N, C-alpha and C positions, 0 to 999 in steps of 0.2 A: 089734073091739078088739084092739090089739096089745099083747102082753105081753112083758116082758123078764125074763130071769132076774134074781134079786136081786143077783148078783155084778156083772152089767152095769150095773144102776142105781146101785149104789154107786160103780162106776168113773166113770160120767158125773158124778155129784154131786161126786166128788173132783176131777175135771178142771175143772169149773166153779169150784170153790172156789179152785183154784190159779191159773187164768187171770185171774180178776178183779183181784187185786192187781197182776199183771204188766201188764195193760192200763192200769190207773190210773198205774202208774209210767211207762209209755211216754208217756201223755198229758202228765204233768208234765214229762218230759224235752223233749217237743216244744214245750211252752209256754215252758220256760226258754230253749231254743235261739232261739225267735222273739223273746223279750224281749232276749236278748243281741244278736241281729242288729239289732234296732231301735236299741239303744244304740250299737252300732258305727256304724250309718248316721248317727245324730245326732252322734257325735263327728267323723266325716268332714266333716259339714256345718259344724261349729264350726271345724274346722281350715281349711277353705276360706275361711270368713268372716274368720278371724284373719289368714290370708295376704293377703287383699285389703286389710284394714285396715292391715296392716304396709306393703304396697306403697304405699298412699296416703300414709301417714305419712312414709315415706322420700322419696317424691316431693316432699312439702311441704318437708321438711328440705333437700333438694337445691336447690329453688328459693330458699329463704331464704338458704342459704349463697351461692348465686350472686349474689343481690341485695346481700348484705352485702359481698362481695368487690368488686362494682362500686362501691358507695358508698365503701368504704375507698380504692379507687384514686383516686376523685375527691378525697377528702380529702388523699391524698398529693400530688396535683397542686397543690392549694391551698397546702399547706405549702411546696412547692418554689417557688411564686410568691412567697410571703412571704420565703423565704430569698433569692430573687433581688433583692427590693426592699432587703433588708438589705445584700447585697453591692454593690448599686448605690450606696447611701448611703455605704458604706465607701470605695468608689472615689472618690466625689466628695470625701470628706474627705481622702483621700490626695492628690488632685490640688490641693486648696487649700493643703495644707501649712501653712506659717507666714505666708502672705500676709495682707494686710489686706482681703481681699475681704469684702463684707458677707454674713454668714451667715444673716441673718434670713429671707430668702425661702426658703432651703433648709430651715431648721429648721421654719418654718411649714408648708411643703408636706409635709414628712415627718410632722409632727404631724397635719395634716388627713388624710393617707392612713391613718395608724394609727388615728385616731378612727373613720374609716369602717369599717376592719377590725373594730374592737372592737364597734361597734354592729351589724354584720352577723353576728358570730359568736355563740356560745352566750351565753345571758343570765346570765353569771357576773360579778357585781360590776361591771356595765357603768357605772353612774353614778360609782362610786368611781374606776374606771380612767380614764374620760373626764375627770373633775374634775382628776385629776393632770396630764393633758395640757394642760388649760386653764390650770392654775397655771403651767406652764412658759411658755406663751404670754404670760400676764399679767406674770410676772416679767421676761421678756425685753423686753417692750414698755416696762415702767416702769423698766428699767435696774437692777432688783434683782439680776440675774445677768448675767454676761458672755455674749457670743455663744458662746464656746467651752464655757462651763458648760452653756448651754442645749442645745448640740449633744450634749454628753456625756450629759445627762439624757434627751434624745430617744433616743439610742442605747440607753441602759439600759432605756427603756420598750419598745423593740422587742425587746430581749433577754428581758424579762419576758414579753412576749406569746408569744414562741417557746417559752419554758420552760413556759408554761401548756398548750401543746398536748401536752406529754409528761407533765405532772404528774397523779398520781392521789392524791386525798386527800379529807378531810372538812373542811367549812368551815361558816360561818353567814352568812346574808344574808337580806334582806327579799324576799319573793316576793308576788305577787298571786294569790290562790286564791279562786275564786268571787266575784270582785269586791272582795275584802278583802285588805289588806296584812297579812302576818304574818311573823315571824321564823322561819326554818326551817333545819334542818341540811341541808347540801348535800353530796352525794357526787359528785365530779367525776372522770370517766375521761378524762383528756386534754382534748381539745376536741371529742370525738365523742359523749359521753354525759353526762347530768346527771340526778341523782335527788334527791328531797327527802323530808324527814320533818318534820312539823309537831308542835307541842306537844300537839295534840289527837289524836295517833296516826294521822293520815292520812299515807300514804306514796304516792309515785308517781314519775313521770318527766317530763322536758321533751320535748314532741313538736313537731317542726317541721311547720308547715302553710303552704306557700308562703313568703312573706316574714316570717311571724310565728312566734313560739314560744308554746306553751300548756303549762300544767301539768296533767297528767292523773293523777287519783287511781287507784291500782292496786287490784285486787281479787283474791281467790283466790290461786292459786299465784304470780302476778306479785308480789303484796304480800309473800309469804313470801320470795321470792328477793331483793327489794330490802332487806328487813329483814336478811337474811343478809349482804348486802354492807356495810350500815352496821355491823353487829356486827364484821365482819372488819376494816374500816378503823379502828374503835375500838380493836381489838387490834393495830393497826399491821401487819395482814396485807394486803399489796398485790399479792401474786403468788399464782397458783394458778388453779384452774378455778372459774368462777362462771357460773351460769345466770341470765341477765338478759333483760328484755323487749327486743324489737328497737326501740331508740329512738336510732338513729344521728342525729347532728346534723352536717350537712356543708356548710351554706351559708356562704359567705364573701363578702367584699367583691369587687365586680367591678372 
């Protein structure tokens, strides 16, 4: 049996009493460091994920911007062709001068070309605009207006069509939604975008599909953006930054 002096035993007991809290504190510190390291690794993972999501979003935006620019370029080309048709008609008018040449063939051809342009363009008051052209034809045929008057009215119709390509505003017209006709508010952005809002609180945009145009009801953030556009137009705000669905309409007459 090994015996220790009483002083030695007291020293050992005291040492054990002091070391125990120190060891516990050391364990807690190690655990805290491990938890912090785990949190740091988790944050790095989140940062990497966010970076990848951001890159994908920016790539999507870049593709959308490129597509929009290409479509706008095509629209500008279409507008130039319309302007050329107007200039051609103007030159024909200047060449005729005050002669007694029969203007009916020229007027009818110009009206037919414009009618084709209206029917192929955005579905904005198409029937009303085409009816106006038919009225000019009918009045000219029946002798209700002179050939010069018919030519002036035709010229004014071309001018109105060109003006519509630049006009931004709010209007009302009948649209067909889900197979039913309804009167809707229309927000028109030149001749490249057209949005609608119905009395039953449905809002959306006109979508071009091949040779046809369809009315698409918007949901979620697209709905909110379209409502913001109508509110701005109601307040006569036509300039500024607007976020809108990609609903460019660029088909014209061939």
